[in-house]
Each structure stands twice: as C-alpha cells, then as structure tokens.
N, C-alpha and C positions, 0 to 999 in steps of 0.2 A: 362253648367250646361243641366244636364243630368231629366229627371222630370220621371224619368221609379224606381216605390215606388214600391223594390220586384220586384222580377223573374216573379210573378202573376200578376203583372199590365203594361195595354200597353197603353202609353202615347198617347197624340192625342190634337191635336193644333186646336180651331176650333174660325175663326176670321168673324165676324159677321156686311154685311151695316150695317146703323141706319135708313135715311129715305126713308118711307113706308116697309125697312124692320125688323123689329122691333117696327116702330113705322106704324101711322097712315097716318100724314102728312108730308108735306114737309117745312123744317126749314123756308128757303127761303119765303113763304106761312104764316108760320104762323108771321115774319117777317114784312110783307107787311101790315099786318093785326094788327099788335100791330103798328106801325107804320102811319098806313091809305095813303099807298102809292098804287096806280091803278096800272094794266098791270103787274101786278110779272109773268106772264105769258108770258105774248105777250115780255117780254123785254128776255125770259132764249130764248127762241125760234129765237126770230131773231140772238143772240148767235150762238145761234144750226145751225139755214139757214148759217153762214157764219161764219162754222167753225172755229170761233176767238179766243173761249177757249176750251182747253178739256169735254170734256163730265161731265159733275157735277162739275164741276169747274168755274158755270156761276156767283154763287150768291156770290163765295170771288169777280168776277170779279168783281161784280154789287158793295157790297160794299169799293172796293177799283174805283171805276173810274165815278163810275153814280151818280147825284147832287145829286138827292133825296134820295138814300143809304149812303152818303159821312156826315148825321147828326149820325150815330148808330154808339155806342159806347157801352161797355163789358160790362154794363149794361144791355142794351138791349140782348144781349145773351143770358144774365142769365137767362132773362124774358122768352124769347121765350123758353127754354128750361122747362118751369116750364108749359107751354103750351103746349104742345107735347103731346098728345092721344098717350101713347104707347100700348100698343098689350100687351095683359092675359100671365102673368102667367113669362114673363122674369124673376124675383124672382125662382119660383121652377124651372124653366130650366138650369140657375145655376147651384141649387143647384144640382140637378138631376146628373150635367152629371157629375161631380165629380167622380164616380162609377157608371156604367153601368154596370155590370156582368165582372164586374173585368176590362173594360174599364174608362178611367181618361181621361178627355178634360178639357182642360186649356180654360175657355172664354174669348174674347176678342171682342170690335167691332172698327170697322176705317171706315172711312167714311172719304169724300168732305164736309161734314156738319161741322160748325165751332164747336173747342171742346170744347168754351164753352157749344155751346148747346145741344151738347150731355154729358157735365157732371152736368150737373143741372141735365136734363131729364132726367138721371141713377144716384145724387147722391141714393147711401144708397142700392143703386143692383147693379152695376157693381163700385172698383176699377177703382181712376184715371187716374191708371197706366195702366189699362187693356183700356181706351180710346183711337185713337188714330187720330183724325180729323185735322182741319183745320188750322193751327196758326198764327195769327196774332202778328203783333208789332206795340205799340200801341205809339202815343205822350204820353212823360212821363207829359206831363202837360195836353196837350186839350183833350187825349182819342180818339182823330181821329184812324183812323187805318191808320197807316203811310206802310208799307207795309202787303205782305205774304211771311213768314216763311219756311211754307211748307205746298204743297193742297193734298189731301188725296186724287185725284179719279185720275181714271186710270193704269200709272206703279207706281203713290202713293204709292196706295193697292199694284204693287206685293209687291215695297221693303218693307208693313211692318211685307206681311206675310213671307219673306226670313230672312229678320230680327230677326224675331220670333223665329221661328224657327228654326232658325241658334245658336241664342244663347243660345233656353229654351233645345237645340237637342231634336227634334224635326225628326223623319225617311221621308224621299219625302210622301211617300203614306198614311202619318198619319196626313194628313192637311185635314180639315175638308172646306169650305166657301161658302157662305147665302151670298145672294143680290138679290137684284129686276131690274137696273135697265143697262141701255145701259153702263155707267162708271164702270160698273161689266169688262163687258166679259172680260179687259186684263189679268184680273184676273183668274176669268174663268180654259182661253184658259191656266193659267203657272198654275192653279191646280191642270187640269186633263191632261200637261204632264205630270208632279211630280206623278202620279194615284190615288189624292189621288180623294173624292167626293165635289160636284158640286154641290150649290141646289137649285133652282131661287122659290122663293117665292111671283111671278107674271106671268101674261100670256104675256110679254113683249116679241117678238118675241125675238130677239135678244139674249139673253141671254135660251130664255127654248129648242134653239135649240141650244144649247151650254153646259148646264149644265146635270150633270150625272138624276138629278131628280129635279122637279116641286111637291111644296106641296102649295095649298094655302087653308088660313086658316087665323082667326082675335087672334089666338088663339100658343105664340109664341112653347107652349109644341108640338103643330105640327112636328116640326123640330125632334123631334126624331124619326116618323116614317121610316124617309129615314134610319138613321142615326140607331136603332138599325137592320134593318129589312137585310139595306146592309154592314157592319159595324160586327155590333152584331153579327150578324146573328139571332136573335130572327122571327116565325114566333107571324101573325098578335093574336094569342089568348094570347099565351106569353106577346107579347103588349096590347092589350084589358086590359089585369091584369094589368099590370103593374100601366095604368089609373085608372083604381077601386078602386087601393088600394092604391092610393091618391087622390080618390075624384071624380074621372072624368067618365063619360062614350063617346067613342068612338060614336055617333047615327049615321054621316053619314062619310061614309068613303066609296070615290067613286076612283075605280082606272081606268081609262081612258083615252086609249093615241087617242087624235084631228091628223089625217090625214086634212091638210086643202089646199084645190088644189082650183088653178082656170083654165076652161078649153076654149077656144074657139076652130075656127074653122081653122083646116087648108087653105095657101092659096088655096092649090088643089083645096078642102074641099067647100069652097068656089067656086069657077069658073066651078066648075061644078054641083053648083046646080042652077047658072043662064041659 
C-alpha cells in the first residue's frame, strides 16, 4: 500500500522511541514506584553489566523472572501509562506531520516498554495500531505474565522499521527515527545505512555519535526543527514563522557542536619530564 497522495506529496515514515523520548520517565521506574519496589535502577544496571538481556529489554526480563515483579498484571501496566509524564505537544506534532510543505510523515511509536503502558500513555494521541511495544502472554485465569511474545528492543526495532516501510511502500531514504538511548543504536545504524534521518533527543554518548542530528528539548515539537531543515529544506526564519503561527516562540535555539576530549601525557613526554 503506497502512501503517495498525489504527485506533489512526498510520503515519509517517522518512528519514535517512547521512554524518555516522548516521555520524561522510564516505564520501569514508574512501575516500581506504583508497586513500592526498591532498587529498580540497580537491577537494570546489574543485568546490563552481565549482558544477560538485550539493551532495553531489562524490564521485560524482570517482569518474567524477578520475584517482586512477578506480581505485575495487565492493569498495573495500564495504570503506569496513566502516570507517565509526557513531553509537551505530542498531539500537535502528530497533526503537523501530516503536511509539512507537501511532505507527509506517518507517525509511529516503537519501544521496549510494555505495549499496555504506551497505549495507555498515548491514548487519544497516537492510534493503537501505530504503537509497537513489548507484548506479553498472560495466564487466562491468574493474569500472571507467562512469556514474552515479542521484545521491541535492539533488532526488534529494526524489524518494525522494515515491516512498516515495506507495507507502506516508503522509500529507503524517506525514514526518520527518533531515540534517546543504547537500545536505539541498532535501528539508528540501520536507518543511517538507508540514508534516512536519525535524531537523538538525549546526550547519550552511544547515539549522539551515530545520530544525524541531536536536539534537546522538553517539547516534542522540537523534532520539527531537524525535519524541516534536513528534509523539507526550510531556513531558520521560516521555521520560526511556523512555530509562531501556532502560538509558540523559539526562545532559545543554540546550535552547538561539542568536541569532548581527554588529553594525557604520552609515555615519552612523561619520561622526559622526570
């Protein structure tokens, strides 16, 4: 199914991560607070250190194997979604993406966060069939999580991108991916290889070195800036005008490239100084 609506419309696919990309909170942390479970960060760090699970899949592993998280049921995940603090203006972003000077962006979300959490958090903002989260199989009587049906982390996100692109008939280079952390590395490398646009929304060193652009803001509308510059071809004046037309002012827009260096003395220099 092609999404070219007339010869003057250019169809693109924009896929975004959820936790700390469209939201401020990690789903696992909010779930831990809801259930009164201590030490979530330490549990995740421990799994990361031993590389037992794929980056981003730590919460799914804990839900399946950790005794304290085994009591989680679907209703807990739905409640977590309601408690997630979202970034501003996701709804407006989704609407504006439908037509940016003849460029139409279909907006999807994929994340290692549980499907129920994302759907609950984005209820009425992003259609359920545009959300691809980690899915579980539940016991029909007890409601206990029995198994992981699919994990949307690492290569799981790559699969979502490729499946959507193929079904929608989107060109390779008409892809945009937005992410914040290590679990986005594989999919960003994949989108870069296809000449798409990758946008980092954090200063995580693993993805800022990979992403085409990095943009830091508490407002989801900030994603329009690299899209309008790199794809639509607008200059800063026209971008500011669009924001102002919708009642927003770009108060601070700092374009900074930072080189991070650690400089030490060479062995030869150290010896000569003795």
